[in-house]
C-alpha positions in Angstrom: 46.7 89.4 -28.1 42.8 89.3 -28.5 41.4 89.8 -31.7 37.7 91.5 -32.5 36.1 87.8 -32.5 37.2 87.1 -28.9 35.5 90.2 -27.7 32.5 90.1 -29.5 32.0 86.2 -28.3 32.5 87.6 -24.5 30.8 90.9 -25.2 27.8 89.9 -27.6 26.6 90.8 -30.8 23.7 93.0 -30.0 23.6 96.1 -32.4 21.3 99.4 -31.0 20.1 101.4 -34.3 18.1 104.0 -35.1 16.4 105.2 -38.6 17.9 108.3 -40.4 14.4 109.4 -40.1 14.4 109.1 -36.3 14.4 112.0 -34.1 17.3 113.0 -32.2 15.0 113.2 -29.4 13.9 109.3 -30.2 17.4 108.0 -30.3 18.2 110.1 -27.4 15.7 108.3 -25.9 16.7 104.7 -27.2 20.3 105.7 -25.7 19.0 106.0 -22.6 17.1 103.0 -22.1 20.1 100.7 -23.7 23.0 102.6 -21.5 24.9 103.3 -24.5 26.5 106.1 -25.7 26.7 105.8 -29.4 24.1 104.3 -32.1 24.5 102.6 -35.3 22.5 104.4 -38.1 20.4 102.1 -40.1 18.6 102.2 -43.8 17.4 98.6 -43.6 20.6 96.6 -43.5 23.1 99.4 -44.3 24.6 101.2 -42.3 24.5 105.0 -43.2 26.3 106.9 -40.2 26.8 106.4 -36.1 25.0 108.6 -33.6 26.5 110.2 -30.5 25.6 111.9 -27.2 28.4 114.3 -28.2 26.7 115.0 -31.5 23.4 115.3 -29.8 25.0 118.2 -27.6 27.1 119.6 -30.3 25.0 119.7 -33.3 21.8 120.0 -31.7 21.9 122.3 -28.4 25.0 124.3 -29.7 23.6 125.0 -32.9 20.2 126.0 -31.5 18.0 123.3 -33.0 15.6 120.9 -30.6 16.1 117.3 -30.2 12.1 116.6 -31.1 12.1 118.7 -34.5 15.4 117.7 -35.5 16.1 114.6 -38.0 18.9 112.2 -37.2 19.9 112.4 -40.9 20.9 115.8 -39.9 23.4 115.5 -37.7 24.7 111.9 -37.5 28.6 111.1 -38.7 28.3 109.3 -42.1 31.6 108.7 -42.9 31.7 105.6 -40.6 34.9 103.8 -40.0 34.6 100.3 -39.3 37.0 96.9 -38.2 37.1 93.5 -39.4 36.1 90.9 -36.6 39.9 88.7 -37.2 41.5 92.5 -36.6 43.1 92.4 -33.5 42.7 94.8 -30.3 45.8 96.5 -30.4 44.2 97.7 -34.1 41.0 99.2 -32.7 42.7 100.8 -30.2 45.4 102.2 -32.6 42.4 103.6 -34.8 40.1 104.7 -32.1 43.0 106.8 -31.3 44.1 107.9 -34.3 40.9 109.0 -35.6 39.4 110.4 -31.9 36.1 107.7 -32.3 35.1 105.9 -29.3 33.1 103.6 -31.1 33.7 101.0 -34.5 31.0 98.9 -36.0 32.3 96.0 -36.6 32.4 93.1 -40.3 32.4 89.7 -40.6 32.8 88.9 -44.3 30.4 92.0 -45.2 28.1 91.4 -42.4 27.4 93.4 -39.5 28.1 91.3 -36.5 28.5 93.9 -33.6 29.8 97.5 -32.5 32.8 98.0 -29.9 33.4 101.0 -27.9 36.4 102.4 -26.3 35.7 101.2 -23.2 34.8 97.5 -24.5 38.3 97.3 -26.1 40.4 99.0 -23.0 38.9 96.8 -20.7 39.9 94.0 -22.9 43.5 94.8 -23.2 43.8 95.5 -19.0 42.0 92.1 -18.7 44.7 90.6 -21.3 47.6 92.0 -19.5 46.1 91.5 -15.9 46.2 87.6 -17.1 50.0 87.8 -18.5 51.1 89.7 -15.5 49.7 86.7 -13.3 51.2 84.2 -15.7 54.7 85.4 -15.0 54.5 86.2 -12.1 54.0 82.7 -11.3 56.3 81.1 -13.7 58.7 83.7 -11.9 57.4 82.0 -8.2 57.6 78.2 -9.6 60.7 79.0 -11.2 62.4 79.9 -7.2 
C-alpha cells in the first residue's frame, strides 16, 4: 500500500492557509478561489487550527453570526490531528473514519509538508486497488 509520501509527491505540497485574525468571509472567499473545502489556520509557521466550510455553516450561520465580522479564530477547530509522511494511506483512512474528519495535515520531521483530504486518500486507494486487480488479471491470463 502506498504511503502519505507517495501521495504528496503525486498531489503536490500546496498548502492553503489563513491567519486566525482573518474574517470568516475572507477565508470563504479564498476557499472558493482555491476550490478547497478546508484551510489550515496558521500563526506564522505554526498550525493553530483548521477551518472547513462545514465549520462556517454550523458555527456562523446557525449561531446567528455574520461571516464578515466573525474571526476565523472564533470558529476554527483548534485540536488538529495530523499524520507523518511515512504513514500508510490505510492509517490515514482509519484516522479519518474513526475521528470523522476530512482533512489531515502532513508533517515530515516536524515540518508541515502538505494537507490531505479524504478525497485524495480515497482516490489513491481506489487507484491502487485497480492496479492490483489489473496485475492479478494479467497474471491469471498469462498463466493459462
